[in-house]
Structure formats: C-alpha cells, structure tokens
MDAnalysis code that builds the backbone (N, CA, C; Angstrom):
import MDAnalysis as mda
import numpy as np

u = mda.Universe.empty(378, n_residues=126, atom_resindex=np.repeat(np.arange(126), 3), trajectory=True)
u.add_TopologyAttr("name", ["N", "CA", "C"] * 126)
u.add_TopologyAttr("resid", np.arange(1, 127))
u.add_TopologyAttr("resname", ["UNK", "UNK", "UNK", "UNK", "UNK", "UNK", "UNK", "UNK", "UNK", "UNK", "UNK", "UNK", "UNK", "UNK", "UNK", "UNK", "UNK", "UNK", "UNK", "UNK", "UNK", "UNK", "UNK", "UNK", "UNK", "UNK", "UNK", "UNK", "UNK", "UNK", "UNK", "UNK", "UNK", "UNK", "UNK", "UNK", "UNK", "UNK", "UNK", "UNK", "UNK", "UNK", "UNK", "UNK", "UNK", "UNK", "UNK", "UNK", "UNK", "UNK", "UNK", "UNK", "UNK", "UNK", "UNK", "UNK", "UNK", "UNK", "UNK", "UNK", "UNK", "UNK", "UNK", "UNK", "UNK", "UNK", "UNK", "UNK", "UNK", "UNK", "UNK", "UNK", "UNK", "UNK", "UNK", "UNK", "UNK", "UNK", "UNK", "UNK", "UNK", "UNK", "UNK", "UNK", "UNK", "UNK", "UNK", "UNK", "UNK", "UNK", "UNK", "UNK", "UNK", "UNK", "UNK", "UNK", "UNK", "UNK", "UNK", "UNK", "UNK", "UNK", "UNK", "UNK", "UNK", "UNK", "UNK", "UNK", "UNK", "UNK", "UNK", "UNK", "UNK", "UNK", "UNK", "UNK", "UNK", "UNK", "UNK", "UNK", "UNK", "UNK", "UNK", "UNK", "UNK", "UNK"])
u.atoms.positions = np.array([
    [20.333, 156.543, 64.514],
    [20.936, 155.282, 64.119],
    [20.111, 154.600, 63.023],
    [18.781, 154.618, 63.131],
    [17.916, 154.002, 62.119],
    [18.053, 154.728, 60.785],
    [18.230, 156.047, 60.862],
    [18.378, 156.811, 59.618],
    [19.674, 156.437, 58.910],
    [20.703, 156.175, 59.672],
    [21.996, 155.787, 59.101],
    [21.861, 154.454, 58.353],
    [21.148, 153.496, 58.941],
    [20.936, 152.198, 58.290],
    [20.087, 152.348, 57.041],
    [19.119, 153.236, 57.095],
    [18.271, 153.490, 55.935],
    [19.092, 154.055, 54.776],
    [19.970, 155.012, 55.078],
    [20.823, 155.588, 54.039],
    [21.797, 154.547, 53.485],
    [22.356, 153.740, 54.344],
    [23.282, 152.691, 53.911],
    [22.551, 151.676, 53.026],
    [21.350, 151.277, 53.429],
    [20.564, 150.339, 52.628],
    [20.217, 150.933, 51.272],
    [19.866, 152.198, 51.250],
    [19.539, 152.862, 49.984],
    [20.767, 152.933, 49.077],
    [21.923, 153.227, 49.650],
    [23.156, 153.301, 48.857],
    [23.507, 151.946, 48.267],
    [23.392, 150.896, 49.066],
    [23.677, 149.548, 48.571],
    [22.682, 149.176, 47.472],
    [21.431, 149.530, 47.644],
    [20.423, 149.251, 46.635],
    [20.709, 149.967, 45.325],
    [21.122, 151.220, 45.404],
    [21.450, 151.984, 44.187],
    [22.643, 151.362, 43.480],
    [23.657, 150.960, 44.231],
    [24.841, 150.327, 43.635],
    [24.452, 149.008, 42.964],
    [23.640, 148.206, 43.627],
    [23.216, 146.925, 43.052],
    [22.387, 147.154, 41.784],
    [21.488, 148.105, 41.819],
    [20.667, 148.406, 40.648],
    [21.529, 148.881, 39.479],
    [22.513, 149.716, 39.755],
    [23.419, 150.170, 38.705],
    [24.209, 149.008, 38.115],
    [24.654, 148.075, 38.943],
    [25.392, 146.910, 38.449],
    [24.509, 146.054, 37.544],
    [23.264, 145.873, 37.929],
    [22.342, 145.072, 37.117],
    [22.062, 145.757, 35.783],
    [21.827, 147.051, 35.802],
    [21.579, 147.792, 34.558],
    [22.825, 147.758, 33.681],
    [23.989, 147.942, 34.278],
    [25.251, 147.883, 33.532],
    [25.396, 146.535, 32.836],
    [25.154, 145.450, 33.573],
    [25.290, 144.101, 33.007],
    [24.250, 143.840, 31.926],
    [23.055, 144.341, 32.123],
    [21.980, 144.080, 31.165],
    [22.219, 144.769, 29.826],
    [22.841, 145.930, 29.845],
    [23.006, 146.693, 28.615],
    [24.415, 146.641, 28.035],
    [25.354, 146.021, 28.731],
    [26.706, 145.884, 28.198],
    [26.655, 144.840, 27.085],
    [27.141, 145.156, 25.901],
    [27.015, 144.203, 24.796],
    [27.824, 142.930, 25.038],
    [27.265, 141.794, 24.695],
    [28.001, 140.538, 24.866],
    [29.139, 140.457, 23.851],
    [30.116, 139.596, 24.100],
    [31.215, 139.444, 23.143],
    [30.696, 138.988, 21.778],
    [31.411, 139.357, 20.756],
    [31.035, 138.960, 19.400],
    [31.981, 137.867, 18.917],
    [31.489, 137.010, 18.045],
    [32.347, 135.930, 17.538],
    [33.438, 136.488, 16.627],
    [34.530, 135.742, 16.492],
    [35.576, 136.193, 15.577],
    [35.060, 136.207, 14.138],
    [35.697, 136.977, 13.270],
    [35.216, 137.091, 11.889],
    [35.161, 135.768, 11.131],
    [36.043, 134.845, 11.447],
    [36.087, 133.562, 10.728],
    [35.347, 132.453, 11.477],
    [34.405, 132.823, 12.317],
    [33.689, 131.848, 13.157],
    [32.836, 130.908, 12.320],
    [32.788, 129.668, 12.768],
    [31.918, 128.679, 12.126],
    [30.466, 128.977, 12.502],
    [29.551, 128.301, 11.836],
    [28.127, 128.484, 12.152],
    [27.844, 128.081, 13.598],
    [28.449, 126.986, 14.044],
    [28.236, 126.529, 15.421],
    [28.806, 127.524, 16.425],
    [29.960, 128.097, 16.117],
    [30.554, 129.087, 17.012],
    [29.692, 130.341, 17.072],
    [29.105, 130.732, 15.953],
    [28.193, 131.879, 15.967],
    [26.953, 131.578, 16.808],
    [26.448, 130.343, 16.742],
    [25.320, 129.948, 17.599],
    [25.715, 130.031, 19.071],
    [26.915, 129.552, 19.395],
    [27.392, 129.603, 20.783],
    [27.447, 131.050, 21.259],
    [28.003, 131.939, 20.430],
    [28.106, 133.342, 20.835],
    [26.721, 133.984, 20.935],
    [25.805, 133.579, 20.107],
    [24.468, 134.171, 20.133],
    [23.640, 133.713, 21.331],
    [23.819, 132.449, 21.759],
    [22.915, 131.904, 22.773],
    [23.584, 131.482, 24.083],
    [24.875, 131.248, 24.094],
    [25.508, 130.622, 25.259],
    [26.548, 131.484, 25.966],
    [27.217, 132.347, 25.222],
    [28.380, 133.042, 25.755],
    [28.042, 133.969, 26.923],
    [26.828, 134.465, 26.976],
    [26.457, 135.384, 28.052],
    [26.630, 134.733, 29.426],
    [26.262, 133.480, 29.566],
    [26.408, 132.785, 30.845],
    [27.676, 131.934, 30.911],
    [27.957, 131.201, 29.831],
    [29.069, 130.247, 29.849],
    [30.414, 130.877, 29.522],
    [30.433, 132.085, 28.998],
    [31.686, 132.760, 28.695],
    [32.277, 132.319, 27.368],
    [33.254, 133.082, 26.902],
    [33.873, 132.838, 25.606],
    [34.568, 131.483, 25.564],
    [35.248, 131.119, 26.653],
    [35.982, 129.851, 26.690],
    [35.193, 128.716, 27.340],
    [33.958, 128.986, 27.753],
    [33.129, 127.943, 28.340],
    [33.255, 127.798, 29.838],
    [34.080, 128.616, 30.471],
    [34.298, 128.470, 31.913],
    [33.562, 129.514, 32.756],
    [32.517, 130.094, 32.213],
    [31.703, 131.049, 32.962],
    [32.015, 132.485, 32.573],
    [31.103, 133.374, 32.892],
    [31.284, 134.784, 32.571],
    [30.992, 135.642, 33.793],
    [31.421, 136.877, 33.717],
    [31.179, 137.794, 34.825],
    [29.692, 138.092, 34.972],
    [28.944, 138.014, 33.883],
    [27.494, 138.253, 33.982],
    [26.823, 137.167, 34.820],
    [27.207, 135.932, 34.565],
    [26.660, 134.835, 35.355],
    [26.977, 135.001, 36.830],
    [28.208, 135.405, 37.113],
    [28.620, 135.622, 38.504],
    [27.813, 136.753, 39.132],
    [27.620, 137.831, 38.381],
    [26.880, 138.976, 38.900],
    [25.449, 138.600, 39.258],
    [24.831, 137.748, 38.445],
    [23.457, 137.345, 38.699],
    [23.358, 136.047, 39.500],
    [24.488, 135.640, 40.091],
    [24.562, 134.452, 40.939],
    [24.166, 133.174, 40.210],
    [24.492, 133.131, 38.924],
    [24.244, 131.935, 38.121],
    [25.557, 131.173, 38.036],
    [25.498, 129.884, 38.260],
    [26.693, 129.058, 38.162],
    [26.535, 128.092, 36.988],
    [26.833, 128.561, 35.780],
    [26.681, 127.672, 34.629],
    [27.728, 126.574, 34.660],
    [27.409, 125.465, 34.026],
    [28.367, 124.369, 33.945],
    [29.626, 124.799, 33.217],
    [30.769, 124.290, 33.676],
    [32.051, 124.606, 33.052],
    [32.228, 123.730, 31.821],
    [32.027, 124.307, 30.669],
    [32.105, 123.570, 29.414],
    [33.543, 123.318, 28.969],
    [34.507, 123.929, 29.661],
    [35.911, 123.728, 29.311],
    [36.561, 122.623, 30.140],
    [35.839, 122.082, 31.112],
    [36.358, 121.015, 31.974],
    [36.212, 119.680, 31.248],
    [37.323, 119.142, 30.763],
    [37.261, 117.931, 29.931],
    [36.736, 116.725, 30.711],
    [37.092, 116.589, 31.987],
    [36.587, 115.438, 32.761],
    [35.075, 115.515, 32.918],
    [34.573, 116.685, 33.216],
    [33.129, 116.844, 33.387],
    [32.388, 116.625, 32.066],
    [32.940, 117.174, 30.998],
    [32.285, 117.043, 29.703],
    [32.317, 115.609, 29.193],
    [33.362, 114.849, 29.518],
    [33.405, 113.445, 29.117],
    [32.321, 112.643, 29.813],
    [31.915, 113.090, 31.011],
    [30.858, 112.411, 31.745],
    [29.460, 112.692, 31.210],
    [29.343, 113.660, 30.316],
    [28.048, 114.013, 29.725],
    [27.975, 113.468, 28.305],
    [26.959, 112.699, 28.025],
    [26.789, 112.158, 26.670],
    [26.314, 113.262, 25.730],
    [26.469, 113.020, 24.449],
    [25.950, 113.962, 23.452],
    [24.438, 114.113, 23.588],
    [23.758, 113.024, 23.910],
    [22.303, 113.087, 24.072],
    [21.927, 113.966, 25.269],
    [22.685, 113.867, 26.359],
    [22.436, 114.716, 27.533],
    [22.595, 116.185, 27.147],
    [23.689, 116.521, 26.469],
    [23.918, 117.907, 26.060],
    [22.819, 118.388, 25.120],
    [22.438, 117.537, 24.180],
    [21.358, 117.877, 23.248],
    [20.070, 118.166, 24.022],
    [19.728, 117.271, 24.947],
    [18.473, 117.419, 25.695],
    [18.466, 118.665, 26.571],
    [19.589, 118.957, 27.237],
    [19.594, 120.120, 28.128],
    [19.566, 121.416, 27.331],
    [20.153, 121.411, 26.141],
    [20.065, 122.604, 25.294],
    [18.638, 122.758, 24.768],
    [18.059, 121.669, 24.310],
    [16.723, 121.743, 23.707],
    [15.633, 122.007, 24.744],
    [15.649, 121.278, 25.859],
    [14.557, 121.340, 26.836],
    [14.871, 122.178, 28.073],
    [16.114, 122.593, 28.226],
    [16.499, 123.361, 29.403],
    [16.807, 122.454, 30.574],
    [17.235, 123.050, 31.663],
    [17.635, 122.270, 32.824],
    [16.519, 121.957, 33.799],
    [15.396, 122.662, 33.710],
    [14.307, 122.457, 34.674],
    [13.846, 121.005, 34.772],
    [13.694, 120.272, 33.655],
    [13.224, 118.884, 33.772],
    [14.172, 117.960, 34.542],
    [15.443, 118.358, 34.658],
    [16.404, 117.505, 35.379],
    [16.950, 118.181, 36.633],
    [16.260, 119.215, 37.112],
    [16.651, 119.850, 38.363],
    [17.732, 120.903, 38.244],
    [17.938, 121.447, 37.048],
    [18.918, 122.511, 36.843],
    [18.197, 123.703, 36.207],
    [17.400, 124.411, 37.012],
    [16.507, 125.423, 36.452],
    [17.195, 126.647, 35.860],
    [18.475, 126.841, 36.089],
    [19.156, 128.011, 35.537],
    [19.391, 127.938, 34.046],
    [19.366, 126.735, 33.494],
    [19.626, 126.558, 32.059],
    [18.322, 126.695, 31.288],
    [18.225, 127.735, 30.416],
    [16.987, 127.897, 29.640],
    [16.897, 126.889, 28.503],
    [15.710, 126.697, 28.001],
    [15.470, 125.810, 26.857],
    [15.625, 126.613, 25.567],
    [16.288, 126.004, 24.584],
    [16.476, 126.665, 23.300],
    [15.800, 125.923, 22.160],
    [14.967, 124.951, 22.480],
    [14.289, 124.169, 21.464],
    [13.370, 124.972, 20.568],
    [12.882, 126.105, 21.054],
    [12.018, 126.955, 20.240],
    [12.820, 127.867, 19.323],
    [14.102, 128.066, 19.656],
    [14.944, 128.990, 18.901],
    [15.867, 128.287, 17.919],
    [16.207, 127.044, 18.214],
    [17.189, 126.316, 17.409],
    [16.588, 125.031, 16.860],
    [16.968, 124.698, 15.660],
    [16.539, 123.424, 15.075],
    [17.370, 122.295, 15.685],
    [16.928, 121.068, 15.505],
    [17.688, 119.919, 16.008],
    [19.079, 119.873, 15.383],
    [19.191, 120.194, 14.104],
    [20.495, 120.192, 13.430],
    [21.417, 121.254, 14.026],
    [20.880, 122.422, 14.359],
    [21.694, 123.475, 14.976],
    [22.156, 123.045, 16.367],
    [21.276, 122.391, 17.117],
    [21.656, 121.915, 18.449],
    [22.745, 120.855, 18.335],
    [22.650, 119.969, 17.360],
    [23.700, 118.961, 17.164],
    [25.031, 119.620, 16.800],
    [25.007, 120.653, 15.962],
    [26.227, 121.399, 15.646],
    [26.802, 122.050, 16.900],
    [25.923, 122.579, 17.727],
    [26.347, 123.221, 18.967],
    [26.984, 122.206, 19.910],
    [26.423, 121.019, 19.999],
    [27.004, 119.968, 20.849],
    [28.411, 119.635, 20.361],
    [28.609, 119.515, 19.056],
    [29.948, 119.248, 18.518],
    [30.910, 120.382, 18.864],
    [30.424, 121.626, 18.804],
    [31.266, 122.763, 19.174],
    [31.630, 122.715, 20.654],
    [30.661, 122.347, 21.496],
    [30.949, 122.253, 22.933],
    [32.022, 121.219, 23.217],
    [32.015, 120.144, 22.482],
    [33.055, 119.116, 22.650],
    [34.436, 119.689, 22.340],
    [34.505, 120.620, 21.407],
    [35.795, 121.229, 21.065],
    [36.274, 122.195, 22.142],
    [35.362, 122.724, 22.966],
    [35.770, 123.624, 24.057],
    [36.520, 122.876, 25.159],
    [36.241, 121.582, 25.277],
    [36.871, 120.763, 26.321],
    [37.663, 119.653, 25.654],
    [38.890, 119.944, 25.245],
    [39.680, 118.898, 24.584],
    [39.953, 117.731, 25.510],
    [40.077, 116.569, 24.935],
    [40.356, 115.373, 25.721],
    [41.705, 115.504, 26.408],
    [41.811, 115.016, 27.645],
    [43.093, 115.136, 28.363],
    [44.166, 114.246, 27.753],
])
C-alpha cells in the first residue's frame, strides 16, 4: 500500500513539474503589429500574469497567482492613477500585495504613465 502511494505521489510530481516547465517555456502572446508603445510595454511586462484583455491568464492560474482584473471598470475606477503608477513602479509588497513585482528599475516614469493610460483603456467606463 505504501508503494502505491509513493508511485502516485511521484506521478503527480512529474505531471506538476511538466506543467511548470511547459508554462515557463511557452512563449507569451505578442502584441499586434500596429500596437502603440504603451501596448507593447503591456505585452512585454504585464500580459504574462494579467492576460491579453487584462482579466488574467492561464499562467497566473497555473502558478496560483491572482492578478488584479484590469478589465473590471468598477474596480479600476476605484484605483487612482497615482495608485496604479505606484504599484507598477514599486510593486505590491509595500501595500500587502506581494504577487505584483516592481518595474521601477525596468521602466521610466514616462513609460509607467503611458502604461497607466493604457490600463485605463482596458476597462472602459460603464
């Protein structure tokens, strides 16, 4: 009986490891050919977790990450531009949302402001 559990545990571990490797090496979506600079930034830094439409991706689900739904207009209206700027620049750890990485080292303030404007377009006003 113990050997059966050992084999089952090993099989589950192999399946989980394969899923993680698959997700890690599967190429992320690419922006459309006519994408704006802000949209290219979104695809380069955000789409892996937040998804193409802003409502999450299968990668985030696989790694048990629950990114904020950027397509939810009510939720996005509750977030100021300064809040979005700060969480992109400094990450979520300072405000208790450790899953969101900081991009302040990778993006200039002007790029982050462009990205915030793009995020507003993902969640049109109701």
